[in-house]
Residue, then its C-alpha position, 0 to 999 in steps of 0.5 A: m606122695l603129693q609132695a614128691i609129685i609137686i617136687f618132680i613137676a617143679q623140676l620139670l619146669f625148673v630145669p628147662v627154664l634154667t637151660l633157656r635162661t643160660i642160653m639167653m645169657v650166652k646169646g646176650m639177651k639180657e632182659k629175657a634171661a633176667a625174666l627167666g631167672i626170676l621164674e627159675g628162682f621162684i620154682y627153685v625156692i618152692a621145690l627146695g623148700i619142700v625137700f628141706s622141710d623133711l630131710s628124712n623123706y627120701l622119696n622127695m629127694a629122689s623126686y628132686a633128682i629124677g625131676f632134675g635129670v628128666g628136666l635136663y632132657i626136656g630142656q635140651i629138646i626145647e632148645q633144639k626146637l627153638a634153635i636160637g641164634y646162628v650157625t656158620i657152616e663150612v663145606n669141603i667138596m672135591n670139585k666145584n659144584d655150581e648147581l649146588t651153590k645155585h640151589l643153596r642161594d635159591e633157597g635163601f642161603s648166603v654162600s661164599s665159595a673158594e678154591v682151597e688146597g688140601m693135603n698133598n696139594a689136592r685142590r678142593y672147594r670150600l663153601d661158607c655159609t652163615a644161617r639161622r640155626d633152625r635152617e642148619e639141617e635143611f642146609i646139610k640135607i641139600v648139600s648131602t643130596y648134591e655131594p654125599s661125600a662132602f665134609v661138613v662142619s658147623y659152629e656157632p659164631r660169637n658175633f658177626r657184622g655186615g654181609y648178606i645175613t645182616k642185611a636179611m636181619k634188617k629187612r626182617r626187622k623192618q617187616k616186623e615193625a611195619i606189621k606192628a604199625q598196622 
C-alpha cells in the first residue's frame, strides 16, 4: 500500500513537471525546459521502477494510471495560473467605440483599430491587441462591459517584433535590472 501511495504522489509531481517542461520547450525557454527535464526524468525513473519491480501488483499500476490522470488535471491548472507568454486578441464590433478603445489603452493594453468589411459589405470595426496571457481575461471582461455582442478571438503568437509590447518588455527588463543592481 505504501508503494502505491508513493507512486501516486510521484505521478502528481511528475505530470505537472512534464506539462511545464513541454510549455517551456514550445516557448523556447531552453534552460528552464532542461532543468525541468532532469527533475522529470528523476521522478519518472523512481515511480516506474517501483511499478516494474512487481508487475503482479495491480494496485501499483492503478496508482500510476490514476496519478497520471490527476497529474494532468493539476498540470493544466498550474499552467493556466502561470499564463506564460502572450496572446493576440481580435475584437469585431458593429460600431466604432472610442470609449472602449480609450479604456483599454488607459489600462495599458496596446490597441490598434481599423474599419473592416464584413459579409454583404457590412462595415465593422476591428480592435487588435497583443498582451501577456495573464491579462487576457481582464481584456475580454472590459470589452464585454462596453460591447456585450462583440466577437472576440484570441490566439498565441509564435513570435513578434517591434511595437508597443516590445517597448514595454524592454522597459520592464530595465526596471528588473535596476532593482537587482541595488
